[in-house]
KEMI-73611 format. One record per residue (C-alpha): z, y, x. Coordinates in steps of 0.1 Angstrom, whole numbers, padded with zeros to 4 digits, always signed. Each point is the difference from the previous one (the first is absolute). Layout:
# residues N
ZYX;...
//
This chain:
# residues 126
-0021+0076-0076;+0014+0023+0035;+0034+0001+0009;+0027+0011-0004;-0003-0023-0027;+0027-0024-0006;-0001-0039-0006;+0021-0018-0015;+0014-0028+0024;+0032-0009-0019;+0020+0011-0027;+0039-0011+0019;+0006+0014+0021;-0026+0025-0008;-0027+0000+0029;-0036+0016-0001;-0026+0004+0029;-0027+0030+0002;-0031-0014+0017;-0026+0026+0015;-0025-0006-0021;+0001-0022-0031;-0028-0024-0019;+0005-0010-0036;-0024-0012-0029;+0004+0022-0027;-0001-0038-0018;+0032-0008+0019;+0021+0034-0003;-0008-0003-0038;+0019-0033+0003;+0029+0018+0013;-0004+0026-0023;-0017+0030+0017;+0009+0026+0021;+0037+0010-0009;+0010+0033-0005;+0033-0009+0019;+0011-0024+0024;-0017-0022+0019;-0034-0025-0005;+0009-0030-0019;-0031-0026+0010;-0008-0007+0037;-0033+0017+0011;-0025-0025+0011;-0006+0019+0036;+0018+0022+0022;-0001+0018+0030;+0023+0006+0026;-0003+0022+0029;+0022-0005+0029;+0021+0029+0012;+0009+0006+0037;+0037-0002-0012;-0007-0033-0019;+0017-0037+0014;-0026-0033-0007;+0037-0006-0018;-0007+0028-0023;-0033-0011-0008;+0009-0036-0009;+0026+0012-0017;-0026+0020-0022;-0021-0028+0000;+0028-0029-0013;+0005+0033-0028;-0042-0005-0008;+0004-0037+0000;+0030+0002-0024;-0016+0017-0028;-0042-0019+0003;-0015+0029+0020;-0034-0022+0010;-0013+0018+0030;+0012+0028+0028;-0016+0019+0021;+0020+0010+0035;-0016+0034+0012;+0009+0001+0033;-0004+0035+0016;+0011-0007+0036;-0025-0028+0004;-0027+0009-0023;+0001-0032-0020;+0004-0008-0036;+0010-0036-0006;-0007-0020-0031;+0030-0020-0018;-0004-0018-0030;+0031-0021-0019;-0007-0038+0009;+0027-0023-0015;+0030+0021+0003;-0008+0028+0026;-0021+0018+0017;-0031-0012+0022;-0017+0016+0022;-0037-0004-0006;-0022+0023+0023;+0007+0032+0022;-0022+0029+0002;-0009+0024+0026;-0009+0036-0004;-0047-0010+0001;+0012-0024-0029;+0002+0000-0036;+0026-0018-0019;-0004-0019-0037;+0022-0003-0025;+0005-0035-0009;+0016+0007-0031;-0023+0030-0013;-0033-0019+0015;-0017+0035-0003;+0024+0020+0017;-0005+0009+0039;+0009+0023+0023;-0017+0009+0037;+0035-0001+0017;-0015+0031+0018;+0008+0023-0028;+0038-0013+0001;+0007+0024+0037;-0029+0026-0010;+0012+0034+0015;
//
C-alpha cells in the first residue's frame, strides 16, 4: 500500500499516520479486518518507509517512530534524500534501533520480509 493511507495509532485522542510507503502481509491485514472502506487501517504494518523531507526535523521523525513503536511496526526504512542514504531500523525491546546504514551503491535487505531487497540507488533515481 502507498500513501495516502492512514494507519490508526490510537482512537482517543484520535491519531493517525501516513507513512510514505507501507508493507503489510495479507495475513496481518486479514487479522485486522482487511482494507477498510472508510477510515484508517486498524492493524500495524510490518514495515514502513519514511522519506525525510528538507522541512522535517529530527524531533518530527522521532515522534513518528514513537507512534510506529506504539502500534508494533517491526521495521522502518528512513530515506534521507539530502545524503542519499537509507537507515534500516528494527523494533528491539520496545524501541527502534538502527541496524545498518546504506549508501547509494548498496542494497538494503529487509529483516522482516527476507525476500525484499532494494538497491538504494533506486530510491533516488531521476
